[in-house]
N, C-alpha and C positions, 0 to 999 in steps of 0.2 A: 365511604371513602375508597378511592381506587387503591388496590393493593399493588405493591411493587413486585415485579416478577423475580422469583428466586434466581440468584446468580448460578450459572452452571459450573459444576465442579469439573476438574480435568477428567476424572474417571467417567462421569456421565456423558460428557461431551464426546469423548473418544468412542465410547460404546455406541452412542446414538448416530455418529457419523459413519462408522464402519469403514468401507473402502475409500470414502471421500475425505477421511481425516488427514492423510498426508498432504493433499493439495491445500486443504484449509490451513494446516499448520504452516506450510510454506508461505501462503498468502499473508497470514497474520504476522509472521516474523519479518517478512520483507517489508510490509507496510510500516511496522514499528521501526525497523532499522532505518528506513529512508524518510521518516517523518522528522520534523524539527523537535527540539526538546520540550516545547510546550505541550506536545501530544505524548503525555507520559502514561503511566499505568492506569490512572483513573479514567482517562479518555477511552482507552481500549476496553477496559472492564465494562464501561457503560455502553459503548458502541456494539460490542459483541455479546453482552450479557453473560460475562464469565466472572468467576470469583478472582480475587487478587492472587490467590495461590495458583489458580488455573492459568492466569496470565503468565506468570513466571515459568511454569512447567511447559507451556506452549513454546516460549522463546528458547528454553534450554533444550527441549526435544529437537527443535529445528536446528540448533547449533550442533548438537551431538550427532544427529543423523544426516548431517551435510545437506540440509535443505536450503541453506543460505550460503552465499559466497564468503570468502575470507574477508573481503572488503566490507560486507554487511555485518559480519561478526565484529569487526573493528568499530563500525558505527554504533552497534548495539552496546559495546563496552563503553565507548566514549559517552554515549547517552546516559548509561547507568551511572557513570562517574559524575557527570554534571548534575544529575538529579539527586544523587546522594550528597554532593557538596552543597546543593541548594538547601538541603535540610540540616546538614551538619557540616559547618565550615571545617576545612582541612581534613575532611574524611576522604575515603576513596580506597584505602588499602584492602578492605573486605571485598569490594567489587573486583579489584585486580586479582585477588586470590581466587575468587569465585570463577572468574573467566579463565584463569589459568587452568583450573580443574576441568572446566567445560571443554577447553581446547584439548587437553590431554585425552579426554574421553572421545572427542571428535576425531582426533587422529588415529586413535585405536580402532574406532568404528570404520573409518575410511580404509584402513589396512585390512580389515576383515572382509571388505567387499571384493578384494582381489582373489582370483582363483589360484589354485595350487600351481597350475601351469604358468600363470603370469609371474608368480613369485619365483618359481624355479628359473625362469628366463632372466629375471632381474638379478638373481644371485649369480648366475653365469656371467653376466655383464660385469658385475662387481669383481668377481674373482679373476676374470681374464684381463681386467684393467686396473691393476693395483696402484697405478700412478694417478688415476682420476679420483678425486675426493668424493666421499659420499654426498657432500653438499652439492657438488656439481651434478652428480648423477640424479639426485633428487630434483634439482631444478630442471634438468632435461626431461625428466618424467612428469613434471608438473605437480609434484607432491612436496610436502614438507619433509624436512630431515627426520622429524620425530615419527612421521608416518612410515618412512622408509625403515627406520630402526625397528618399529613394531613388526613390519613385514619380515625382516631378517630374523627376529626372535621367533616368530611363528614358523618360519622355514626350518629352523633348527629344532625347536621343541616338537613340532608335529611331524618331524622326519620327512620333510619334503625333499631334502637334499642329502647327498652322500657324506660320509665321514671326511673325505678329502676336501669337499667344499666347505664343510664346517670348519676344518682346520685352516683353510684359506681365509675365511672370514675372521677367525680368531687371531691368526698371525698378523693379518692386516690391521686389525683393531688395536692390538698390543703395540705394534710398531708406530702407529699414528696417534696413540693416546698421550695426553698431557699428564695423565695419572694412571700409569700402567697397573699399579697395585689395585686401584679401584676397579679398573676394567677387568683385571684377572678375577676378582671376586664376583663381579657380575656374570662373567662367563661360566664360572664354576656352578653358579646357581642354575644357569640355563642348561648346562651339561647334565645336571642332576635331573632336571625336568625331562630332558631328552631321553636319558636312560630309563626313567620311570615310564615314559611313553613306549619305548622299545619293549620293556618287560610286559607292558599291557598288551601290545600287539602280538607278542610271542605266546602269550597265555591263551589267546583266542583259538 
């Protein structure tokens, strides 16, 4: 009797592919995103000889590491929702929650790809243009508002910017906030992290 080949795990696939992994992950996720709903997990598991767990990890890795476009992420989520509803009527909330978490990690990752100089220049634009909303600035820069906020947080905590620039961001945020008390608490936590980083730098 012919033996069925063992499905590849995410760990073994990534290790065996080495430098070719990123390109494969991008291809895999894009193909999944742009295929119709009938081509679900089982199709890709069999076509690429990967385990069910590996299938999901490949998709999630592509989303978080920005290997697929925003449009393709939307398609992937819509496909996941439809496939979930096909199995369990009125389902879908878990997929929504899962993709919300993936997007959070995605935007955090994208923010991390910007250099210190790029973030400094962005902060300068924001501080010098208090009447232009962060939403508009994010749109001009071609990033999401969440990504922009991750970058601003990094600028403050990692001490990329001066105290006066930090205060400029703080005052702007408090002024434009719909919930100043919540914004104040958020900034206090960020200030604590900044002070901790300053102490760390001074101790070296």
